[in-house]
The first five atom37 places (N, CA, C, CB, O) and aatype in JSON, in Angstrom:
{
  "aatype": [12, 15, 6, 9, 9, 11, 3, 6, 2, 4, 10, 13, 4, 11, 9, 9, 6, 7, 15, 9, 14, 15, 16, 11, 19, 18, 6, 3, 3, 16, 12, 10, 0, 13, 1, 3, 9, 2, 14, 19, 0, 14, 19, 8, 9, 10, 12, 10, 14, 11, 2, 8, 9, 0, 15, 0, 2, 3, 9, 16, 3, 6, 2, 15, 15, 19, 9, 15, 8, 9, 13, 19, 16, 0, 15, 11, 9, 0, 11, 11, 10, 7, 9, 15, 6, 3, 7, 18, 1, 9, 19, 2, 2, 4, 7, 6, 2, 7, 7, 5, 16, 19, 11, 8, 10, 8, 13, 8, 10, 9, 7, 7, 11, 11, 10, 15, 9, 3, 12, 7],
  "atom_mask": [
    [1, 1, 1, 1, 1],
    [1, 1, 1, 1, 1],
    [1, 1, 1, 1, 1],
    [1, 1, 1, 1, 1],
    [1, 1, 1, 1, 1],
    [1, 1, 1, 1, 1],
    [1, 1, 1, 1, 1],
    [1, 1, 1, 1, 1],
    [1, 1, 1, 1, 1],
    [1, 1, 1, 1, 1],
    [1, 1, 1, 1, 1],
    [1, 1, 1, 1, 1],
    [1, 1, 1, 1, 1],
    [1, 1, 1, 1, 1],
    [1, 1, 1, 1, 1],
    [1, 1, 1, 1, 1],
    [1, 1, 1, 1, 1],
    [1, 1, 1, 0, 1],
    [1, 1, 1, 1, 1],
    [1, 1, 1, 1, 1],
    [1, 1, 1, 1, 1],
    [1, 1, 1, 1, 1],
    [1, 1, 1, 1, 1],
    [1, 1, 1, 1, 1],
    [1, 1, 1, 1, 1],
    [1, 1, 1, 1, 1],
    [1, 1, 1, 1, 1],
    [1, 1, 1, 1, 1],
    [1, 1, 1, 1, 1],
    [1, 1, 1, 1, 1],
    [1, 1, 1, 1, 1],
    [1, 1, 1, 1, 1],
    [1, 1, 1, 1, 1],
    [1, 1, 1, 1, 1],
    [1, 1, 1, 1, 1],
    [1, 1, 1, 1, 1],
    [1, 1, 1, 1, 1],
    [1, 1, 1, 1, 1],
    [1, 1, 1, 1, 1],
    [1, 1, 1, 1, 1],
    [1, 1, 1, 1, 1],
    [1, 1, 1, 1, 1],
    [1, 1, 1, 1, 1],
    [1, 1, 1, 1, 1],
    [1, 1, 1, 1, 1],
    [1, 1, 1, 1, 1],
    [1, 1, 1, 1, 1],
    [1, 1, 1, 1, 1],
    [1, 1, 1, 1, 1],
    [1, 1, 1, 1, 1],
    [1, 1, 1, 1, 1],
    [1, 1, 1, 1, 1],
    [1, 1, 1, 1, 1],
    [1, 1, 1, 1, 1],
    [1, 1, 1, 1, 1],
    [1, 1, 1, 1, 1],
    [1, 1, 1, 1, 1],
    [1, 1, 1, 1, 1],
    [1, 1, 1, 1, 1],
    [1, 1, 1, 1, 1],
    [1, 1, 1, 1, 1],
    [1, 1, 1, 1, 1],
    [1, 1, 1, 1, 1],
    [1, 1, 1, 1, 1],
    [1, 1, 1, 1, 1],
    [1, 1, 1, 1, 1],
    [1, 1, 1, 1, 1],
    [1, 1, 1, 1, 1],
    [1, 1, 1, 1, 1],
    [1, 1, 1, 1, 1],
    [1, 1, 1, 1, 1],
    [1, 1, 1, 1, 1],
    [1, 1, 1, 1, 1],
    [1, 1, 1, 1, 1],
    [1, 1, 1, 1, 1],
    [1, 1, 1, 1, 1],
    [1, 1, 1, 1, 1],
    [1, 1, 1, 1, 1],
    [1, 1, 1, 1, 1],
    [1, 1, 1, 1, 1],
    [1, 1, 1, 1, 1],
    [1, 1, 1, 0, 1],
    [1, 1, 1, 1, 1],
    [1, 1, 1, 1, 1],
    [1, 1, 1, 1, 1],
    [1, 1, 1, 1, 1],
    [1, 1, 1, 0, 1],
    [1, 1, 1, 1, 1],
    [1, 1, 1, 1, 1],
    [1, 1, 1, 1, 1],
    [1, 1, 1, 1, 1],
    [1, 1, 1, 1, 1],
    [1, 1, 1, 1, 1],
    [1, 1, 1, 1, 1],
    [1, 1, 1, 0, 1],
    [1, 1, 1, 1, 1],
    [1, 1, 1, 1, 1],
    [1, 1, 1, 0, 1],
    [1, 1, 1, 0, 1],
    [1, 1, 1, 1, 1],
    [1, 1, 1, 1, 1],
    [1, 1, 1, 1, 1],
    [1, 1, 1, 1, 1],
    [1, 1, 1, 1, 1],
    [1, 1, 1, 1, 1],
    [1, 1, 1, 1, 1],
    [1, 1, 1, 1, 1],
    [1, 1, 1, 1, 1],
    [1, 1, 1, 1, 1],
    [1, 1, 1, 1, 1],
    [1, 1, 1, 0, 1],
    [1, 1, 1, 0, 1],
    [1, 1, 1, 1, 1],
    [1, 1, 1, 1, 1],
    [1, 1, 1, 1, 1],
    [1, 1, 1, 1, 1],
    [1, 1, 1, 1, 1],
    [1, 1, 1, 1, 1],
    [1, 1, 1, 1, 1],
    [1, 1, 1, 0, 1]
  ],
  "atom_positions": [
    [[-9.19, 14.13, -14.02], [-9.31, 11.97, -12.53], [-10.29, 12.68, -12.52], [-8.23, 11.21, -10.4], [-10.42, 13.89, -12.39]],
    [[-11.37, 11.43, -12.74], [-11.96, 11.32, -12.25], [-12.74, 10.95, -10.7], [-11.88, 11.15, -12.88], [-11.92, 10.58, -9.86]],
    [[-13.92, 10.98, -10.3], [-14.05, 11.29, -8.62], [-13.52, 9.79, -8.07], [-15.98, 11.72, -7.98], [-13.41, 8.71, -8.66]],
    [[-13.28, 10.15, -6.8], [-12.37, 9.07, -6.23], [-13.88, 8.09, -4.81], [-10.46, 10.26, -5.2], [-14.71, 8.45, -3.96]],
    [[-13.31, 6.72, -5.47], [-14.7, 6.18, -5.08], [-14.29, 5.6, -3.31], [-15.28, 4.65, -6.43], [-13.54, 4.64, -3.08]],
    [[-14.97, 6.44, -2.22], [-14.68, 5.69, -1.49], [-15.31, 4.71, -0.01], [-13.95, 6.32, -1.43], [-16.29, 4.19, -0.54]],
    [[-15.3, 4.44, 0.73], [-16.28, 4.01, 2.03], [-15.73, 5.39, 3.24], [-15.78, 1.92, 2.75], [-14.67, 5.44, 3.86]],
    [[-17.13, 6.59, 3.28], [-16.6, 6.82, 4.38], [-15.95, 6.41, 5.77], [-17.09, 7.2, 4.46], [-15.17, 7.18, 6.33]],
    [[-16.32, 5.09, 6.38], [-15.88, 4.73, 7.2], [-14.65, 3.53, 7.46], [-16.82, 4.66, 7.58], [-14.32, 2.78, 8.37]],
    [[-14.15, 3.88, 5.9], [-12.65, 3.25, 5.84], [-11.21, 4.13, 6.24], [-12.47, 2.83, 4.29], [-10.72, 4.96, 5.48]],
    [[-10.78, 3.86, 7.26], [-9.25, 4.85, 7.81], [-8.65, 5.22, 6.71], [-7.96, 4.03, 8.73], [-8.33, 6.41, 6.69]],
    [[-8.3, 4.41, 5.5], [-8.11, 4.42, 4.35], [-8.03, 5.55, 3.25], [-8.8, 3.74, 4.16], [-7.03, 5.96, 2.66]],
    [[-9.43, 5.96, 3.13], [-10.03, 7.25, 3.04], [-10.23, 8.01, 2.87], [-10.19, 7.63, 3.19], [-10.51, 8.93, 2.1]],
    [[-9.96, 7.3, 4.47], [-10.17, 9.0, 5.36], [-8.46, 10.0, 5.14], [-10.48, 8.57, 7.78], [-8.2, 11.13, 4.74]],
    [[-7.47, 8.57, 5.77], [-5.98, 9.21, 5.24], [-5.73, 9.68, 3.67], [-4.83, 8.03, 5.47], [-4.78, 10.39, 3.34]],
    [[-6.6, 9.25, 2.85], [-6.49, 9.31, 0.99], [-6.98, 10.91, 0.72], [-7.9, 7.93, -0.03], [-6.36, 11.65, -0.04]],
    [[-8.18, 11.33, 1.46], [-8.57, 12.42, 1.98], [-8.4, 13.82, 2.9], [-9.06, 12.03, 2.21], [-8.88, 14.95, 2.92]],
    [[-7.4, 13.03, 3.64], [-6.55, 13.96, 4.54], [-7.09, 14.4, 5.66], [0.0, 0.0, 0.0], [-6.48, 15.09, 6.49]],
    [[-8.56, 13.94, 5.79], [-8.66, 14.7, 7.58], [-8.4, 13.34, 8.77], [-10.78, 15.52, 7.99], [-8.96, 13.05, 9.82]],
    [[-7.08, 12.64, 7.86], [-6.35, 11.92, 8.8], [-5.28, 12.32, 8.85], [-6.27, 10.74, 8.7], [-6.01, 13.27, 8.58]],
    [[-3.4, 12.86, 8.96], [-2.33, 12.58, 8.5], [-1.74, 11.75, 8.96], [-1.74, 13.31, 8.41], [-1.66, 11.24, 10.07]],
    [[-1.14, 11.56, 7.7], [0.11, 11.09, 6.81], [1.18, 10.95, 6.51], [0.23, 11.24, 6.27], [1.42, 11.66, 5.53]],
    [[2.28, 10.22, 6.92], [3.57, 10.71, 6.3], [4.0, 10.19, 5.38], [4.53, 10.74, 6.95], [4.63, 9.14, 5.32]],
    [[3.47, 11.41, 3.99], [3.74, 10.57, 2.55], [5.07, 10.39, 2.18], [3.15, 11.26, 1.31], [6.08, 10.83, 2.73]],
    [[4.91, 9.33, 0.64], [6.22, 9.26, 0.65], [6.45, 9.58, -0.71], [6.78, 8.01, 1.13], [7.43, 10.0, -1.32]],
    [[4.46, 9.04, -1.25], [4.45, 9.33, -2.93], [3.04, 9.25, -3.35], [5.35, 8.16, -3.9], [2.61, 8.32, -2.67]],
    [[1.92, 9.75, -4.19], [0.69, 10.24, -4.46], [0.77, 10.98, -5.97], [0.25, 11.2, -3.24], [1.54, 11.66, -6.64]],
    [[-0.59, 10.35, -6.02], [-0.54, 10.7, -7.59], [-1.84, 10.42, -7.4], [0.41, 9.87, -8.85], [-2.26, 10.1, -6.29]],
    [[-2.78, 10.55, -8.67], [-4.01, 10.4, -9.16], [-4.15, 9.24, -8.52], [-4.26, 10.44, -10.61], [-4.42, 9.52, -7.36]],
    [[-4.11, 8.11, -8.67], [-4.29, 6.62, -9.43], [-3.51, 6.56, -6.77], [-2.49, 5.87, -11.98], [-4.25, 6.39, -5.8]],
    [[-2.45, 6.71, -6.78], [-2.87, 5.64, -5.5], [-1.88, 7.14, -4.6], [-1.97, 3.25, -5.52], [-1.64, 8.31, -4.9]],
    [[-1.52, 6.17, -3.32], [-1.05, 6.8, -2.26], [-0.14, 5.98, -1.67], [-2.0, 7.2, -1.42], [-0.47, 4.8, -1.8]],
    [[0.62, 6.09, -1.22], [2.19, 5.82, 0.02], [2.35, 6.52, 0.56], [3.59, 5.67, -0.24], [2.43, 7.71, 0.22]],
    [[2.5, 5.86, 2.07], [2.78, 6.73, 2.94], [3.3, 5.34, 3.92], [1.45, 7.86, 3.39], [3.12, 4.14, 3.72]],
    [[4.2, 6.23, 5.36], [4.94, 5.3, 6.27], [4.45, 4.72, 7.04], [5.75, 5.67, 6.89], [4.32, 5.48, 8.0]],
    [[3.78, 3.17, 7.39], [2.91, 2.57, 8.63], [3.73, 3.1, 9.58], [2.68, 0.87, 8.81], [4.89, 3.5, 9.67]],
    [[2.57, 2.97, 10.4], [2.28, 3.84, 12.45], [3.07, 2.6, 13.18], [-0.16, 3.95, 13.42], [3.56, 2.81, 14.29]],
    [[3.19, 1.35, 12.6], [4.05, 0.14, 12.9], [4.68, -0.48, 12.63], [3.89, -0.46, 13.08], [4.59, -1.71, 12.67]],
    [[5.72, 0.31, 12.18], [6.83, -0.62, 11.2], [7.88, -2.33, 11.59], [8.06, 0.61, 10.97], [8.41, -3.0, 12.47]],
    [[7.67, -2.25, 10.58], [8.44, -3.68, 11.21], [9.7, -3.81, 10.71], [7.74, -5.11, 10.86], [10.1, -4.96, 10.51]],
    [[10.52, -2.75, 10.42], [11.43, -2.32, 9.31], [11.69, -1.05, 8.93], [11.08, -2.8, 8.27], [10.69, -0.36, 8.75]],
    [[13.04, -0.4, 8.71], [13.24, 0.44, 9.18], [12.76, 0.97, 8.25], [14.21, 0.65, 9.65], [12.67, 2.17, 8.51]],
    [[12.22, 0.63, 6.84], [11.32, 1.06, 5.55], [10.31, 0.02, 5.62], [12.12, 1.06, 3.97], [10.52, -1.12, 5.21]],
    [[8.86, 0.52, 6.29], [7.56, -0.02, 5.78], [6.59, 0.88, 5.45], [6.99, -0.83, 6.66], [5.84, 1.1, 6.4]],
    [[6.36, 1.39, 4.59], [5.47, 1.65, 3.08], [4.01, 1.42, 2.54], [6.04, 0.9, 2.17], [3.96, 1.05, 1.37]],
    [[2.68, 1.6, 3.26], [1.95, 1.44, 2.62], [1.66, 1.6, 1.05], [1.48, 1.82, 3.2], [2.09, 2.48, 0.3]],
    [[1.3, 1.13, 0.93], [0.51, 1.1, -0.85], [-0.56, 1.34, -0.51], [0.4, -0.32, -1.91], [-0.87, 1.03, 0.64]],
    [[-1.57, 1.99, -1.41], [-2.65, 2.14, -1.87], [-3.72, 3.0, -2.72], [-2.84, 2.02, -1.23], [-3.9, 4.21, -2.67]],
    [[-4.34, 2.07, -3.48], [-4.97, 2.4, -4.35], [-6.12, 3.73, -3.99], [-5.45, 1.17, -4.78], [-7.03, 3.42, -3.22]],
    [[-6.09, 5.25, -4.57], [-7.23, 5.95, -3.95], [-8.41, 5.49, -3.76], [-7.48, 6.91, -4.5], [-8.94, 5.52, -2.65]],
    [[-9.39, 4.62, -5.63], [-10.96, 4.57, -4.74], [-10.46, 3.28, -4.04], [-12.77, 4.34, -5.82], [-9.38, 2.68, -4.13]],
    [[-11.54, 3.04, -3.32], [-11.5, 2.0, -2.33], [-12.08, 0.7, -3.05], [-12.34, 2.44, -1.0], [-13.24, 0.65, -3.44]],
    [[-10.97, -0.61, -3.21], [-10.71, -2.05, -3.38], [-11.04, -2.21, -1.73], [-8.98, -2.56, -4.05], [-10.78, -1.55, -0.72]],
    [[-11.66, -3.25, -1.97], [-11.61, -3.94, 0.0], [-10.54, -5.07, 0.34], [-13.3, -4.94, 0.54], [-10.07, -5.48, 1.4]],
    [[-10.36, -5.42, -1.07], [-9.63, -6.84, -0.67], [-8.82, -6.76, -1.93], [-10.69, -8.42, -0.48], [-8.75, -5.8, -2.7]],
    [[-8.04, -8.25, -2.04], [-7.05, -8.2, -3.61], [-9.0, -9.59, -4.16], [-4.14, -9.52, -3.45], [-9.32, -9.93, -5.3]],
    [[-9.57, -9.86, -3.11], [-10.46, -10.74, -3.78], [-11.34, -9.62, -4.98], [-11.53, -11.56, -2.49], [-11.81, -9.82, -6.1]],
    [[-11.26, -8.5, -4.16], [-12.34, -7.36, -4.96], [-11.42, -6.77, -6.36], [-12.8, -5.73, -3.67], [-11.88, -5.72, -6.83]],
    [[-10.29, -7.28, -7.0], [-9.64, -7.17, -8.04], [-10.13, -7.34, -9.02], [-8.84, -7.69, -8.07], [-10.42, -8.53, -9.02]],
    [[-10.56, -6.72, -10.26], [-11.55, -6.75, -11.08], [-10.52, -6.44, -12.79], [-12.84, -5.46, -10.46], [-9.5, -5.75, -12.8]],
    [[-10.99, -6.98, -13.79], [-10.23, -6.26, -14.7], [-10.75, -4.77, -15.44], [-10.01, -7.25, -15.69], [-10.51, -4.32, -16.56]],
    [[-11.66, -4.17, -14.18], [-11.71, -3.35, -14.7], [-10.86, -2.14, -13.55], [-13.11, -3.31, -15.17], [-10.72, -0.93, -13.41]],
    [[-10.55, -3.13, -13.05], [-9.54, -1.6, -11.31], [-8.4, -2.67, -11.52], [-10.49, -1.43, -8.56], [-7.57, -2.86, -10.63]],
    [[-8.38, -3.33, -12.67], [-7.33, -4.22, -11.97], [-5.59, -3.28, -12.37], [-7.5, -6.18, -12.83], [-4.6, -3.6, -11.71]],
    [[-5.46, -1.92, -13.75], [-4.44, -1.5, -14.33], [-4.04, -0.52, -12.64], [-4.81, -0.65, -16.07], [-2.87, -0.23, -12.41]],
    [[-5.18, -0.13, -11.62], [-4.07, 0.26, -10.69], [-2.55, -0.73, -9.92], [-4.97, 0.71, -9.59], [-1.42, -0.31, -9.65]],
    [[-3.2, -2.34, -9.73], [-2.38, -2.97, -8.99], [-1.46, -2.76, -9.73], [-2.59, -4.19, -8.6], [-0.57, -2.08, -9.23]],
    [[-1.19, -3.35, -11.65], [0.36, -2.86, -11.97], [0.78, -2.03, -11.75], [0.79, -2.75, -12.9], [1.91, -2.2, -11.29]],
    [[0.21, -0.13, -11.89], [0.89, 0.87, -11.5], [1.17, 1.0, -10.26], [0.42, 1.8, -11.82], [1.96, 1.94, -10.22]],
    [[0.89, 0.35, -8.54], [1.2, 0.04, -8.09], [2.95, 0.02, -8.02], [0.44, -0.57, -8.18], [3.76, 0.92, -8.22]],
    [[3.15, -1.49, -7.63], [4.22, -1.95, -8.68], [5.25, -1.22, -9.17], [3.69, -2.28, -9.75], [6.22, -0.93, -8.46]],
    [[5.17, -0.97, -10.02], [5.62, 0.22, -11.06], [6.32, 1.27, -10.46], [4.45, 0.92, -11.76], [7.07, 2.05, -11.03]],
    [[6.0, 1.24, -9.1], [5.52, 2.88, -8.16], [6.99, 2.69, -7.24], [3.45, 2.86, -6.77], [7.89, 3.37, -6.76]],
    [[6.46, 1.06, -7.37], [7.03, 0.3, -5.83], [8.91, 0.23, -5.78], [6.28, -1.76, -5.78], [9.87, 0.29, -5.01]],
    [[8.56, 0.09, -7.13], [10.19, -0.35, -7.49], [10.98, 1.61, -7.85], [10.18, -1.83, -9.58], [12.18, 1.87, -7.76]],
    [[9.97, 2.55, -8.18], [10.73, 3.71, -7.9], [10.67, 3.91, -6.59], [10.33, 4.86, -8.57], [11.73, 4.21, -6.03]],
    [[9.23, 3.77, -5.67], [9.84, 3.88, -3.9], [11.22, 3.36, -2.96], [8.84, 3.12, -3.13], [11.76, 3.78, -1.93]],
    [[11.53, 1.95, -4.12], [12.39, 1.56, -2.96], [13.66, 1.88, -3.38], [12.31, 0.08, -2.54], [14.73, 1.66, -2.8]],
    [[13.36, 2.74, -5.04], [15.06, 3.4, -5.27], [14.68, 4.33, -4.02], [15.63, 4.46, -7.14], [14.87, 3.91, -2.88]],
    [[14.34, 5.14, -4.19], [13.91, 6.95, -3.4], [14.75, 6.3, -2.24], [11.68, 7.66, -2.85], [15.84, 6.73, -1.86]],
    [[14.12, 5.23, -1.76], [14.67, 5.12, -0.56], [15.83, 4.3, 0.15], [13.83, 4.93, -0.07], [15.99, 3.91, 1.31]],
    [[16.48, 4.23, -0.91], [17.88, 3.54, -0.84], [17.45, 1.69, -0.66], [0.0, 0.0, 0.0], [18.5, 1.07, -0.78]],
    [[16.63, 1.04, -0.49], [16.69, 0.16, -0.27], [16.49, -1.27, -2.14], [15.69, 0.4, 1.01], [16.72, -2.47, -2.07]],
    [[16.09, -0.61, -3.34], [16.36, -1.48, -4.4], [17.55, -2.7, -4.78], [16.42, -0.63, -5.22], [17.73, -3.8, -5.31]],
    [[18.28, -1.4, -3.97], [19.61, -2.39, -4.46], [19.93, -4.0, -3.77], [21.05, -1.46, -4.04], [20.19, -4.98, -4.46]],
    [[19.81, -4.0, -1.82], [19.9, -4.58, -0.91], [18.49, -5.86, -0.91], [20.05, -3.46, 0.15], [18.66, -7.05, -0.64]],
    [[17.22, -5.25, -1.26], [16.19, -5.94, -1.35], [15.3, -5.95, -0.05], [0.0, 0.0, 0.0], [15.64, -5.84, 1.12]],
    [[13.31, -6.22, -0.98], [12.45, -5.61, -0.5], [11.47, -6.65, -0.15], [12.07, -4.6, -1.28], [11.55, -7.83, -0.47]],
    [[10.78, -6.23, 0.37], [9.78, -7.51, 0.51], [8.34, -6.3, 0.05], [9.74, -8.5, 2.61], [8.51, -5.11, 0.31]],
    [[6.95, -6.79, -0.66], [5.75, -6.33, -0.73], [4.98, -7.8, -0.21], [5.42, -5.67, -2.29], [4.97, -9.02, -0.33]],
    [[4.4, -6.71, 0.4], [3.17, -8.21, 0.88], [1.76, -7.52, 0.55], [3.14, -8.79, 3.05], [1.55, -6.31, 0.43]],
    [[1.07, -8.32, 0.46], [-0.31, -7.98, 0.67], [-1.25, -8.8, 1.76], [-0.91, -8.12, -0.65], [-1.85, -9.79, 1.36]],
    [[-1.36, -8.47, 2.88], [-2.96, -10.14, 3.2], [-4.13, -9.55, 2.82], [-3.5, -10.84, 5.28], [-4.38, -8.38, 3.1]],
    [[-4.82, -10.2, 2.25], [-6.21, -10.3, 2.13], [-7.06, -11.7, 3.18], [-6.38, -10.49, 0.4], [-6.84, -12.87, 3.48]],
    [[-8.34, -10.38, 3.47], [-8.79, -11.9, 4.35], [-8.4, -11.9, 5.6], [0.0, 0.0, 0.0], [-7.2, -12.13, 5.74]],
    [[-9.18, -11.66, 6.87], [-9.09, -12.12, 7.96], [-7.85, -13.01, 8.14], [-10.24, -12.69, 8.2], [-6.79, -12.45, 8.4]],
    [[-7.9, -14.43, 8.02], [-6.81, -14.81, 8.2], [-5.83, -14.9, 7.3], [-6.93, -15.64, 8.62], [-5.1, -15.88, 7.22]],
    [[-5.75, -13.85, 6.55], [-4.52, -13.69, 5.6], [-4.26, -12.39, 6.94], [0.0, 0.0, 0.0], [-3.03, -12.29, 6.83]],
    [[-4.45, -11.87, 7.52], [-4.09, -10.84, 8.36], [-4.57, -9.86, 7.8], [0.0, 0.0, 0.0], [-3.81, -9.01, 8.25]],
    [[-5.53, -9.1, 6.9], [-6.06, -7.8, 6.61], [-6.92, -7.28, 7.71], [-6.81, -7.84, 5.35], [-8.1, -7.53, 7.94]],
    [[-5.84, -6.26, 8.52], [-6.76, -5.67, 9.58], [-7.82, -4.06, 8.88], [-5.48, -5.17, 11.05], [-8.56, -3.39, 9.59]],
    [[-7.55, -3.78, 7.28], [-7.7, -2.2, 8.0], [-8.87, -2.6, 5.66], [-5.17, -0.39, 8.57], [-8.19, -2.79, 4.66]],
    [[-9.87, -2.58, 5.64], [-10.77, -3.64, 5.01], [-10.68, -2.71, 3.37], [-12.68, -3.85, 5.96], [-11.74, -2.6, 2.75]],
    [[-9.19, -2.0, 2.67], [-8.94, -1.2, 2.08], [-8.14, -2.15, 1.32], [-8.55, -0.08, 2.65], [-8.07, -3.01, 2.2]],
    [[-7.63, -2.52, 0.57], [-6.79, -3.4, -0.27], [-5.41, -2.41, -0.06], [-7.44, -3.67, -2.05], [-5.22, -1.3, 0.42]],
    [[-4.88, -3.05, -0.45], [-2.8, -2.39, 0.55], [-2.14, -2.96, 0.34], [-2.23, -2.36, 2.18], [-2.44, -4.13, 0.11]],
    [[-0.65, -2.51, 0.26], [0.46, -3.4, -0.35], [1.6, -2.82, 0.93], [0.93, -2.99, -2.34], [1.87, -1.63, 1.1]],
    [[2.09, -3.84, 1.65], [3.52, -3.11, 2.37], [4.75, -3.5, 1.84], [3.73, -3.45, 3.91], [5.18, -4.65, 1.8]],
    [[5.4, -2.26, 1.34], [6.78, -2.19, 0.78], [7.99, -2.08, 2.13], [6.83, -0.74, -0.3], [8.3, -1.0, 2.63]],
    [[8.57, -3.43, 2.56], [9.02, -3.32, 3.36], [10.51, -4.01, 3.18], [8.15, -3.63, 4.19], [10.61, -5.21, 2.97]],
    [[11.84, -3.01, 3.3], [13.21, -3.41, 3.86], [13.8, -2.27, 4.59], [0.0, 0.0, 0.0], [13.29, -1.34, 5.22]],
    [[15.16, -2.62, 4.3], [16.35, -1.91, 5.51], [16.71, -2.17, 5.91], [0.0, 0.0, 0.0], [17.73, -1.64, 6.34]],
    [[16.23, -3.43, 6.27], [16.75, -4.94, 6.81], [17.18, -5.89, 5.53], [15.39, -5.8, 7.72], [17.15, -5.83, 4.3]],
    [[17.82, -7.3, 7.11], [17.57, -8.39, 6.33], [16.51, -9.0, 7.06], [18.75, -9.27, 6.1], [16.53, -9.35, 8.24]],
    [[15.51, -9.1, 6.2], [13.97, -9.85, 6.52], [14.3, -11.28, 6.82], [12.79, -9.84, 5.11], [15.45, -11.57, 6.49]],
    [[13.7, -12.13, 7.29], [13.15, -13.33, 8.01], [12.87, -14.55, 6.87], [11.67, -12.86, 8.85], [12.25, -14.07, 5.92]],
    [[13.12, -15.84, 6.71], [12.14, -15.84, 5.39], [10.65, -16.25, 5.45], [12.7, -16.8, 4.37], [9.75, -16.45, 4.62]],
    [[10.84, -16.31, 7.42], [9.12, -17.06, 7.3], [8.1, -16.29, 6.97], [8.5, -17.63, 8.64], [7.95, -15.16, 7.43]],
    [[7.12, -16.96, 5.92], [6.35, -16.21, 5.69], [4.93, -16.41, 6.76], [6.24, -16.34, 4.26], [3.78, -15.99, 6.68]],
    [[5.32, -16.88, 7.32], [3.84, -17.55, 8.02], [3.77, -17.47, 9.51], [0.0, 0.0, 0.0], [2.79, -17.9, 10.11]]
  ]
}
């Protein structure tokens, strides 16, 4: 594997390198998935690329394959956690008005209960 691109001031980069602990549910050379410390549902997993990509605005032709990998893996994680049959939501917050609080591209895998259809 090539060297991971990171931002030394990024919370998620520190979690990826292991200097901040997390409850991992999945990890490979490309991505990490771990339990959110402030869950909004019984299952709330954060899925992120190991390479630092600040937001969805920074997805390019060169780094876009990681996004498809995350989505393929999301369905496997949902199955492993027992929420694939009843359904789940995958959310990305982009920018301040979109609710992004950590400037490292990540997706929320949320399920384990009936979710509201209100997205705003």
